[in-house]
KEMAR-334506 format. One record per residue: x, y, z of N, C-alpha, C, O, CB in turn; residue in three letters. Coordinates in pm, whole numbers, plus 50000, padded with zeros to 5 digits. Atoms other than C-alpha are relative to their C-alpha. Glycine has a CB too. Example, Ala and Ser with C-alpha at 12.3 -4.5 7.8 and 13.67 -1.06 7.14 Angstrom:
2
500894988150000512304955050780500905012050000501945011850066499015000350125Ala;499184988149994513674989450714499235010950073499745022050090500415004649858Ser;
end
This chain:
357
501405001149981608285164243519499224992749884499644992849768499475013750017Met;500745006350100605755145043337499355009049902499005020549928499044992150060Glu;500624991250100604345156643017498565001550036497874991650060500144994549854Lys;501444997649972600985172843086499244997349877499555001749767499735014550048Met;500935003250115598165158642876498655005450034498405009450148499914984449970Val;501374995849980594565168342835499274993450119499154981250121499254997449875Cys;500705006049889592685162943155498694993449957498054997849862499735010450106Leu;501265006550037589735139043147498805009350001498535015850102499744988650094Ser;501184991350009586655157843032498944995950094498075004050128499455000249863Ile;501015003549892584615138143278500085007550118499095007650190500104986550041Leu;499924991349891585925161743542499075011249991498785017850091501315004850013Leu;500764987550021583695188143386498534997149985497735006349968500505007549877Phe;501415003650016580455168843361499075006450098497985010850062499854985450009Ile;500854995249886579105180743699500075015049996500835020750075500484994450142Cys;500104985649994578365216743618499145003750118499425014050181499425005949870Ile;500794997949876575745215343894499574986450061499494976349992498725008949970Cys;500345012749931574745189344144498544997949973497745007249983500325000350159Ala;501445004250040571495170844042499584989850107500154978950110499904993349844Ile;500525009349898569625154244335498954990849926498294994349828499335008250127Asn;501085009550055567445124644260498725006150010498315011450113499934986650074Ala;501294993650005564155136444146498844990050041498974977850028499775005649856Met;501205008049985560735123944249499334998449870499545006649781499065005950099Glu;500655003650132558595108443967499145011549956499055014449837499124986850011Gln;500844989250037556235137843986500745012149947500255019449861499205003750113Ser;499114988550052559085163343936500504996549860500575005049771501295002650099Glu;499585003350138560365143343641498915001149903499195005349790500564986449993Ile;501114999050087556965142243485499775014849968499545018149852498764993550062Asp;500104985750016556695180543537501065004849901500785011849804500155007250135Ser;498904995550077560115185443392499864995249854500145002849760501294995250063Leu;500225005350137559345163243092499015007949917499245010849800499524985950008Leu;500964992650065556245182043012500515014349957500175019349849498815000850088Ala;499444986950040558135215643019501014998449885501075006549793500675006950121Thr;499055002450106560875201142808499344997349864499785002049760500884988550037Ala;500715004050127558455186842551499315013449943499035014749824498854987650030Glu;500654986450051556885222842535501005007849939500635017949879499335008750114Ala;499044993050071560195234542407500935008750087501715016650034499335008149903Gly;499214991049910561835250642715501404994749997501594983250038499415000550149Asp;498645004350018565605248442650500664996550136501414986850145500805010849927Ser;499415002949869566595249743020499484986450053500244978150104499675011550102Glu;500685012049947564135222343112500594987249919500804976549975498335001549983Ala;499465010250082565495201742813501444995850053501824984150062500045005249852Gln;498585002149945569065206242952499834992750129500454982250144500825013950025Tyr;500115007149870568035196243304499564985449994500014976750068499055007250087Glu;500425014150025566235165543176501174992149944501314980249975498794999449901Leu;498845007350058569365156242984501044996750122501644986050129500735009449879Gly;499105002049881571415160243310499514988350085500304980050130500065013050090Leu;500495010749923568985137443495500164986449933500504976549998498595002550030Glu;499785012750077569135110643226501514996550000501874984950018499455001349849Leu;498605002449991572905114543214500434993550137501244984250143500715013249978Tyr;499625005449871573105108243593499494985050024499924978050116499455009350110Ser;500585013749998571145075843535500754990849887500324979649857498365000949971Glu;499255006350109573715065843258499204996749877499564987549804500624987950049Asn;500785001350126571035068642985500465010949904499815020949875498445001050026Asp;499344989750085573465086242755499355002949870499375014349822501344996049971Phe;500674997750135571545081142431498845010050011498725019049927499444986349941Glu;501114991749987568395098142559500415013750051499795023850018499014993850087His;499414987449954570485124542740500505008149886500295020249881501114997650096Ala;499454992650122572195133642415498785006249922498885017649876500874989749901Leu;501164995650078568765137442246499455014150059499155023749988498844988350005Gln;500514988549944567625162642499500975011850009500595023550005499504996950127Trp;498984988550008570925181842511500015005849871500125018049856501404995850032Phe;500184994350142570645184242132498945008949981499115019349916499804989849904Leu;501194991050022567195198642147500275013750072499905024350020498634993050058Lys;499694987749934568355224442395501145007449935501115019649918500294997550141Ser;498774993550067571705231142229499575006649866500035017549833501194988949970Ala;500434994250135569975237141887499215013550027499075021549934499024989149916Glu;500664987249966568035265842064501015009950053500635021050090498884997850105Gln;499044990749958571325281342164500314999950151500955009250200499555013149960Gly;499825000349854571365270642537501534995650028501834983850009498894989550071Tyr;498625003349999575245272142610500364988250087501274980850051500755011450040Pro;499655011049920575275247042894499754986249932500494976549949499245000950127Tyr;500355012050075573585221342672501114997749888501544986549858498535001749937Ala;498995001750116576085228742388501304994750062502004987249994500295014449919Gln;498815004949930578945221942641499844985150021500744977449986500225007450135Leu;500175013549959577465189242763499884991649872500364980349868498754998350094Gln;500125008350127576635177842407501464997649938501754986849885499015007949888Leu;498665000750041580265184342312500824989450086501674982050035500625014050010Gly;499335010949918581445162842605499544986549962500354977349954499755001850149Ile;500455013250042579175134342498500754995149867501234983849853498435000449977Leu;499335003450132580615135242146501474997050024502014987549966499865012049893Tyr;498675002349974584105138042284500324986250072501384980350051500475011450079Glu;499825011949930583685107942507499304988149928499504976749969499495001850139Lys;500605010450070581615087942262498844993650088498674981450081501084989849962Gly;501025005649918578685083442509498625003849941498325015749924500165005050147Lys;501254997950062575215079042355500185002449848499215005849780499305011550066Gly;499714997350146576915082242005501314995049975502034991750069499935014949959Cys;498595002450033580055073941815500895012050036500445023450026500134996949852Phe;499104989249963582995094541925500205008149876500435002549768501374994850057Arg;499814991050119583315125441694500585012050050499875020750099498705003249924Asp;499264988649941586025150041793499715013249933499745023849995501484997449993Asp;500354987850077585095174541517498695005950041498535018050052499954997049851Ala;501344996249947581525175441634500045005250141499335014850174499064988349994Glu;499744995249864582615179341993500575014249995500085023250064500974990450074Ala;499444986750013584755208741896499025010149958499005021150014501104999949907Phe;501004991250052581945224741704499005004450112498605016050117499274993049883Asn;500954996049895579605223842008500805008050111500285017850165499264986850063Trp;499254991749911582375236042239500135013649956499905022950033501274994750021Phe;499864986250057583015265142013498735007950012498765019750045500404999549850Leu;501314992049993579315274642008499815004550143499355015650166498714991249951Lys;500224996449852579235274542395501025010050032500705019350106500114987350100Ala;499024990649968582515293242409499735014049943500035024350005501294995049954Ala;500344986950046581285320242180498905007050077498655018950053499634999049862Gln;500954993449912578565327042436500705002550134500005004650233498694991550018Gln;499174995449890581365334042690499854989650121499984993250237499565015050043Asn;500015010449889580955301042888501544996650023502194990949935499084986149957Leu;498565002049979584485299343056500464985049980501474982949914500365004750142Pro;499605013450009584675261143079500034995749852500904987849814499094991350082Arg;500055003650143583795257842710501205006649938501885000349857498645004749929Ala;498914992650060586395284242623501294991950031502184990849947500085014950056Gln;498735008549970589015262242807500084988749914501164985549864500054994750143Trp;500075012250080587925232042617500375003149848500984994949780498534993650013Leu;499774995750129588135250942289501605002049985502204997849886499155013249972Val;498514998249995591825261242381500654986750005501644984349936500445008450123Gly;499335013449984592595225742486499954992549872500914985449840499344991450111Asp;500125006250134591365213242147501035005949907501694998449834498575002049941Cys;498964993850094593605238341959501364995650047502264994249965499935016149997Tyr;498675002849945596505228842192500464985149955501604982349918499955001550164Lys;499685014650028596235190642128499554995049862499774983449827499344991050108His;500445004450120594655190841787498874989950000498834980349924501074995049935Gly;501145008849981591405175041903498855005649919498285015649961499624998650152Ile;501054995850088588835179041621500225012549930499285017849870498835001150070Gly;499654988050066590655209041486501464999249996502104993050081499475012850068Val;498504999050013594205216341359500675007350114500185017650162500375007049871Glu;499314993649887596705224441630500315015249967500675018749854501354992050032Lys;499684985350022597175262341668500405006250136499535009850215498725008049936Asn;499664994349871599205275441960499435013350033499015015750145501405001050012Pro;500494986449976598135311541916498464999850041498005007250128500235008949870Asn;501455000349970594415301841918499824993550137498954997650215499194992049890Met;500045006749867594975279042216500255011350121499545012650220501204988050003Ala;499684988849896596585308442410498935009450007498595013450118501285007949967Phe;501064989549999593865332542312498794995450080498225002950160499555003549854Ala;501235004649934591045310342433500294996950149499414998950233499424987249928Trp;499755001049855592815301442761500025013550072499555015050184501314993050023Phe;500004986849936593435338142823498495005350018498145010550124500885010249909Arg;501344995649985589805346442759499234994450119498535001650190499294996849880Asn;500745006649887588465320343011500765003350140500145004250246499924983549973Ala;499204996749880591365328643260499535013550065499425015150186501515000949961Ala;500404986949956590235364543272498695000150073498365009350147499935009149887Met;501365001549931586815352143388500304991250130499344987750200498834992549897Lys;499725007149871588535332843677499954985349986499944978750091499025004050107Gly;500105014650018588345297443533501304994150043502304997549979499664996049853Asp;498795005149948590995277943729500764990949906502004990849910499724993150122Met;499335008750101591765252543452500655008949893501725005849840498964989849933Leu;499514991250104592225281343211501215007450060502185009649986498855010149949Ser;498924993149942594535299443452501224990250002502354994149971499625005150142Glu;498985010550004596535267843482500654998249858501864998149840499374986650046Tyr;499515001850135596755262943107500745012149953501755010849885498884997049907Ser;499394987250038597615299543057501405000850057502325006249995499155012150049Leu;498694999349937600475295343301500954991049930502124994649915499944996550147Ala;499285009450080601735265243106500465006849873501605005249831499154987849970Asp;499574992850127601725286942790501095009350027502075009749952498865007749936Cys;498894990949975603805313742954501294993250037502384997650001499645009450105Tyr;498775006749956606155288643113500774994149879502004994349875499664988750104Leu;499295006750116606855270642778500075008749876500635004449775499304986949963Asn;499904991950122606495299042537499054995649893499334997449775501384999649947Gly;500855006050092603475282342380498915010149953497985012850028499404987750062Tyr;501014990750057601485307142158500265013350056499445022250034498544995650031Gly;499734987449945603125335542342501475000450044502094989850057499055003050114Val;498594999249961606555348142447500104995050133499274998050218500575013949992Glu;499765005649864607985329142742500125010850107500875020450092501284991550001Glu;499974991049895607385347143062499764992550134498614989950170498985010949977Asn;500245008249882608015327943388499285007150116498635000850199501284994850048Val;500634992849894606815355843613498414999349980497664998250077500545014950003Ser;501435001550021603365354343448499574986450022498444984250067499605004149868Phe;500255013749974603535317143464499644997650141498574992350172501144992149964Ala;500155000649853603895318143838498745007650043498005002550127501265005950072Val;501224991549965601165344643870498754991849975497844991850057499955013749913Lys;501335005850043598525323543690499984985750076498904981250114499874998549825Tyr;499855011749910599755291243875499385002950135498574995450188501494996150018Tyr;500474996749869599125309744197498515002850004497864999650103500745011750051Gln;501414997250001595675321144093499244986449997498304984350073499615009249877Gln;500635013350010594725285443993500074992350139499114986650192500734991649884Ser;499705008249877596305270144303499155005150116498704997250200501565000750038Ala;500884994649884594355293644540498604995849989497874996350088500025015450005Lys;501405004950023591105280344386500104984650028499084977750016499435003549844Lys;500005014449955592295245344492500324990049889500094978049906498644996350059Gly;499675010350110593505230044148501274993250037502314999650057500165006849855Tyr;498915007149949595795203044245501245000149909502364999849959499584986650025Asp;498914999650085597935204143933500725014049995501925015149968499544995949868Tyr;499334987549985598515241243971500885000750128501985006250129498975011050000Ala;499285000949873599555235044333501334991749973502404995250022499074993050115Gln;498745007450033602035208644195500935007149932502105007149969499794988749925Leu;499024991750078603505231143937500605011350078501785014450059499345005949878Lys;499454989049913603865259844191501074993850092502114999950117498835007250088Leu;499005006149911605655235544421501314997549927502394999349984499474986950058Gly;498885002550082608005226244135500845013949984502065015049997499494994149859Val;499324986550023608645263644068500925003950122502075008150109498885011549978Cys;499244996749882609675268844431501224989950026502264993550082499025000150122Tyr;498875008949980611825237344433501205003949902502375002649936499534985149976Leu;498914997050092613725249044121500365014249988501295017749915499684995149870Leu;499844986250020613495285844161499675005549871500375014149818501255003250025Gly;500464995150141611605291343838498975011550025497855009050071499284987549908Thr;500864988449986610125326643847499795004850137499115014850161498754997449943Gly;500054995649853610465328444224501324996750063502144989850003498824992750082Val;498865002749922613165327444489499914984850049498924981150111500095010450121Ile;500035013849950613995290544562499734998750141500415004750224501224993449973Lys;500445001749858612265279444878499484986050019498324983549988498895010350039Asp;500495013549986612045242844960498794998550096497894990450074501114991450047Thr;501094999749904609765249845259498635003149928497674995549939500325010850110Leu;501184996350071607175267545048499664989149892498484986249872500195014149935Ile;500185010250098607595240744777499284988750064498304983950008501324995649940Ala;500615011049933606725213745028498555003450042497674994950042500854996050121Val;501434996549967603645233545138499064998649882497944993749898499905014450052His;500945001450126602175234644781499944985449961498884980849919500555008749871Tyr;500035014450037603135198344715499114992450098498404983250058501464993949998Leu;500915006849907601365187645033498595003549965497754994549965500305003750148Ala;501404996850038598205207244928499534991949879498384987649873499875015049970Glu;500385008850113598255188244600499934986050030499104978949973500895001449892Ser;499935014649963599125154544756498734997050078498214985950064501334996350088Ala;501195002149922596115158744994498764997449912497774991449952499765012050089Glu;501145002250094593895158744689500324987449919499694985549815499785012849903Gln;499605011450061595515126444585500605000549858500424991649776498954992050000Lys;499294998450127597545139644294501184990250010502014991350101500485015449974Asn;498915010749990599875109844222501375005649981502325000550040499794988949894Pro;498694994350027602705131744092500425008650117501615009250150499995008249869Asn;499584993049882602595154044390500304991550112501164995250193499035009250038Ala;499765009949893602495124244624501494995149977502284994650071498904987549994Gln;498685004550044605635111544435501035010750041501945007850119500024997549843Leu;498994989649975607515144744449500145002850147501255003550200499665012849927Leu;499944996749857606625152244804500684987750081501404989650179498485003150056Leu;499255011349936607785116744901501485000749978502274997650067499514986749948Gly;498604997950031611045123544728500645010950093501795009750134500145004049852Lys;499504989049915611385156044937500214994350141501254996850202498995012250003Cys;499845006049864610805136945263501144989449998501834988050099498644993250049Tyr;498935009950011613205109645147501375006250000502305001650066499824991849877Tyr;498674992950018615995133445053500245011350103501335017150107500085006149857Asn;499794990249894615415157645346499925014249935500575023049993501404997650072Gly;500124986950051614545188445125499115007850099498055003250141499414999849855Phe;500704991649911613455216945350500094995950139499234999350221498675000949963Gly;499765005849872614855199445648498764991550050498354992650166500335011450099Asn;501235008349961611875175345657500184984749963499254977749924498675005849924Val;499765014250034613545141645602499204990950096499274992150218501554996650007Gln;500805008649926611195114845710499724987749914498824987949831498745006850044Asn;500145011850087611545079945558498614994050009498034990349907501044989350037Tyr;501355006549979608305066545702498965008249924498055002549862499624999250157Ala;501034991550077606355096245554500184997749855499184996649784500135015650032Lys;499725002750136608045090545218499424986949952498884986349842501435000249979Ser;500615012950028606945054045222498505002149980497934997649881500274989850114Val;501464999150007603385063645285499675008349880498655005049819499385006050129Glu;500324992450117603415089745004500294992149877499474992049785500745012949998Leu;499745008750114605135066044760498964988649985498654984349874501394994250014Phe;501045010250007602545039944848498695005749944498064999649858499754994150140Ser;501214994050061599635063344778500065003449856499025003249790499675011950070Asp;499744997250132601105072844449500014986849918499364985649814501315007549990Ser;499825012750063602045037244357498754993249986498554986649885500924991850071Ala;501375005950019598465025544426499175005349885498234999049837499205002150124Glu;500724993950116597325049244149500674996749875500275001749770499905014950011Gln;499375004750121599705032443907501185007449956501675005049845499084999949896Gly;498824991450033602555057443910501274990850005501694985950110500145012750106Asn;498835009450010605545037043787501235004250074501964996150130500374998149858Pro;498824995749924608195059743935499734998850153500684996050226500385014849962Glu;500315002249864606495058144272500124985350041500514982050153498665005050026Ala;499835014449973606425020444246501424996350010501804988250095499354991749895Gln;498545002849987610165020144178500575005150128501364998050189500775006049885Met;499474995349885610905042544470499524991750124500304989050215499675014350011Tyr;500555008349895608655022244699500774986950002501124982150110498494997649979Leu;499155013150011610524990344578501335001850063501804993050136500244995649850Ala;498704996849941613795006944671499865000150157500654994150229500535014149945Asn;500204999949859612435014045015499894986150073500454983950180498795007750025Cys;500105013549949611494977745074501254991949979501604983550061498874993049940Tyr;498705006450026614724965744913501115003550103501894995150146500475003949861Phe;498854994649920616984987745132499625000950155500485001950242500415014749943Cys;500364998349861614834989945451499955014550047500195017550164500944992550083Gly;500144986649961614315027045439498485004150030497615005049944500615008649890Asn;501314996549964611335036845637498974988850020497824990850059499535008649904Gly;500885012449996609955000945630500914989050022502114990550000499144997649868Val;499175012349978611194966045718500354994749860499544995949768499234988750089Ala;499515005650129613214949345434499014988349974498724979950059501614995050007Val;500835010850045610864927345225500354998149844499955006149760498415003550028Asp;499515001750138612394913844904498774995749914498754998849795501204989049992Tyr;501175003750073609034899144799499145011449947498715011849832499194991850083Asp;500724988550041607244931344800500885008549903500355014349808499565008050124Ile;499154992050077610224948744646499954993949851499775001149752501485000350065Ala;500075006150136610274923844355498695002349926498705005349806500224985250011Phe;501344996650074606554928144273499835013949965499155016949867498794996450082His;500074986750032606894964644281500835004049883500415011349794500345007350109Leu;499174998550109609804964844061499484994849865499715000449758501204993750031Tyr;500625006850116607974942343824498845008649940498735010549819499464985950044Lys;501094990450046604904965443809500575012149928500115015749820499155004950121Lys;499344988350052607074995043741500814997549871500785005349776500905005550104Ser;499165003750128609414977743486499134997449884499475000949771500904987350020Ala;500895002350113606544966643280499325012549937498815012349825498944990850044Glu;500454988150048605455002143251501125008849935500885020049890499355006850108Gln;498924993850071608865011643112500985007950085501825015150031499445008749898Gly;499064992749917610705025643417501364993449994501464981850035499515000850143Asn;498625006450021614435018743346500584996750129501194986050137500995009249923Ala;499365003649879615555019843703499304987550063499964979150125499995011950095Lys;500635012049950612904994443800500374987749919500454976649971498505001850001Ala;499595011350083613914973043509501424995050049501704983150053500025004349846Gln;498655004349946617474973143645499864992750136500524982650162500955012750018Trp;500255006549874616184965043995499384986049982499734976450051499095008850084Gly;500595013450032614094936843852501034990149953501034978549994498945001349893Leu;498885008650048617084922943674500824994750119501184983050126500955008249902Gly;499175003549889618994923644001499254988650081499854978650120500305012950090Leu;500825009649932616184904544171500124986149941500314976250012498595004349998Cys;499945012950077616234877343902501454994550012501664982550025499595002249844Tyr;498585003850001620084877243906500374993650134501014983250139500925012549971Tyr;499445003949868620554873944284498884991350073499154985950180500415013450089Arg;501035008149935617304856044370499285007650117498835001450213500644987150054Gly;500654992649896615834885144581498504999749969498075005249867500565014750009Tyr;501445000250006612104878244630499494991649887498294991949856499465013849989Gly;500425008650108612084853544342501084989649979502244991450016499735008149870Val;498875009750034613824821544222500845005449902500385011749807499534986749952Val;498994994450093616994830444050499744995549858499464983849836501434995850042Gln;500245003050142616574831743670500905008849908500585020449881498495002349966Asn;499004991650075619554843243458499405003749869499785014249818501364992749978Leu;500564995650133617504844043134499175012750025499325022449951499084988349931Arg;500774988649975615014868443286500895011550042500635022850000498974997250102Lys;499284990649961617714887043451500775007849886500935020149888500804994650094Ala;499334994350124619624892043114498955007949925499295018649874500634988349905Tyr;501014992750079616344903042950499715012750057499595022349981498764992649986Tyr;500294987049951615634930343185501315009050013501205021350006499304998550136Trp;498744992050007619274941943208500295005849857500845016749841501204991050045Phe;499844996350134619314943442830499035012549984499455022649929499684987649900Leu;501054988250026616134967042832500515012450085500515023850038498364995650050Ile;499614988949912617434987743126501275007049954501465019049977500204994950141Ala;498654994850043620894992542974499905009949895500855017549876500894989149950Ser;500234990650104619395012742689500115013650054500675022449989498684997849936Val;500004987349928618935041442943500975001250113501415012150150498685002650051Glu;499174999649875621075031743237501334992449969501394980149959499204993150127Ile;498715006050038624745026643155500514990050105501144980150070501055011149980Gly;499555008849901625445010443487499544985949997500214976750044499675005250119Asp;500575012450016623144982243405500824990949901500644978849901498625002049955Ala;499305007950094625534971243132501034990150069501404979650017500705009249902Lys;499055009149932627934956843389499324987350036499854976850001500605006350126Arg;500775011849968625334932243524499634992749873499704980449865498755003650079Glu;500505006650127624054926343169501304990849950501144978949921499515012349879Arg;498815007150055627684915743058500324988750089500764978550036501235009249985Asp;499705010249915628144894743366499094987249982499524975749986499915005350135Glu;500985010950024625024874443304500244994349874500174982149862498595004550007Val;499925005350132625644871742937501114988849996500954979249920500305011649899Ala;499035010150002628834851543011499594986350047500224976050022501065004350074Lys;500545013049953626724825643181498904994449933498174985849984499635000950130Gln;500965005050088624494820342892500634995349861501704999749817498945010649981Leu;499535005050135624834801642559499825010949889498985019649909499204986849959Thr;500254990650107625074821842238498594999649956498015010449938500894997349887Pro;501355000550040621654808942134498995006350101498015012750064499674986049976Lys;500884994249894620074818942462500135016049997499155023450009500444994150149Gln;499804985150014621604854042428499215005149881498445014749890501535003749983Arg;500704994950123620324857642075498485000350011497835010049971500374991449880Asp;501455000349979616814846442164499485011450089498515018350056499634986750062Asp;500374989549905616594870042459500235013949941499385022649958500804998550131Ile;499834987350071618104899142259498875003249905498475014949899501274999949924Gln;500954998050084615464894742004498635004650077497955014050037499884987649920Gln;501194997249922612634895142262500175014050066499205021750070499774988650108Arg;499794986349935614124926042440499895010649898499345021449923501395001250069Ala;500134989550104614424944142111498575002949956498195014349929500794996049878Thr;501374998650028610794937142034499225008750106498435017850076499434986549989Ile;500654992749891609694948942378500305014749997499425023250011500414994450133Trp;499504985650006611684980642350499345007749885498825018749904501585000549981Tyr;500714993750117610344989142009498625002350017498115012949981500124992249885Glu;501414998249975606864983442107499715011250097498805019250077499424987550050Glu;500224989849899607145005142409500395014549959499805024350003500754996350123His;499634988050044608965032142232498845006449904498595018549902501354998449932Gln;501144996350099606055033241964498805004950082498065013650035499544987049906Thr;501194996749923603445035842249500235012450080499305017150144499604988750091Asn;499644987449919605125065942411499465012649933499655023649985501575001550017Glu;
end
């Protein structure tokens, strides 16, 4: 499974839906805000934010936040975290998240926990992260339930407990959180904290995939491809791999390339396979790098190019032992100078991508 990272805080901007206001309503709201009403100041900030006027939105959120209005404190923290209307300042963002969290605002409590987990604006502290996630989860916040489940699953800030992990994934999944549905599907696939059941796993993965979660689309596509839960369907797997690949998922691009290369669920098309392998390979997928090398070596979907074939076989062979065979075959057809030049370029590529991981 992919390493889970902090979800984009933009997902939490819309605390409430703001409809376009008539000018008379805006004038009235402005007058109330200027009179010092903290809620009006917050609502005016939301209106300005919806118009992408982040600088003035920040000013009104600040006026409201300084009066202790928790929703304004939350939104102010988000602006500082995203650097909208101001320079990005993680420490200032954490400060405002904490103020809102101390007023029992669940989403702010989740953000404080997330900051402690990832060291955003504050030193990493697993115990504090767990405590804030638990506080918000007890209030029914679905993101906090999910993060709390992750803590129990991985023993982060608390003793590992897979049963509790499943419990909180289930609570979050019932509220419709796609990543919780994904994790719950994985639990049923592997039998983690539950009795292994591929049919239930497919159910949860499908719920997540319907929300366009690229990792769920990929994993569900693999289930259909391999026939997990007696649901083998190559055409359906191609559809799911395509949906995930369109969102930039390199593993899905690689699987989709394989489908086009082998004709599984779709007509053979080496041109499409080549381009998909290339997209995935450039993002670091070793199997796609191997496939791209084969395309250049054999001329599938592209003019044969032994130098490029050797280059990609070299990179792929770091992780895939079987790629060494083709690498060595191509090496025999190149001059020593050609091999040395390509090896230097491959080493640079690999080092750069290792650094970026």
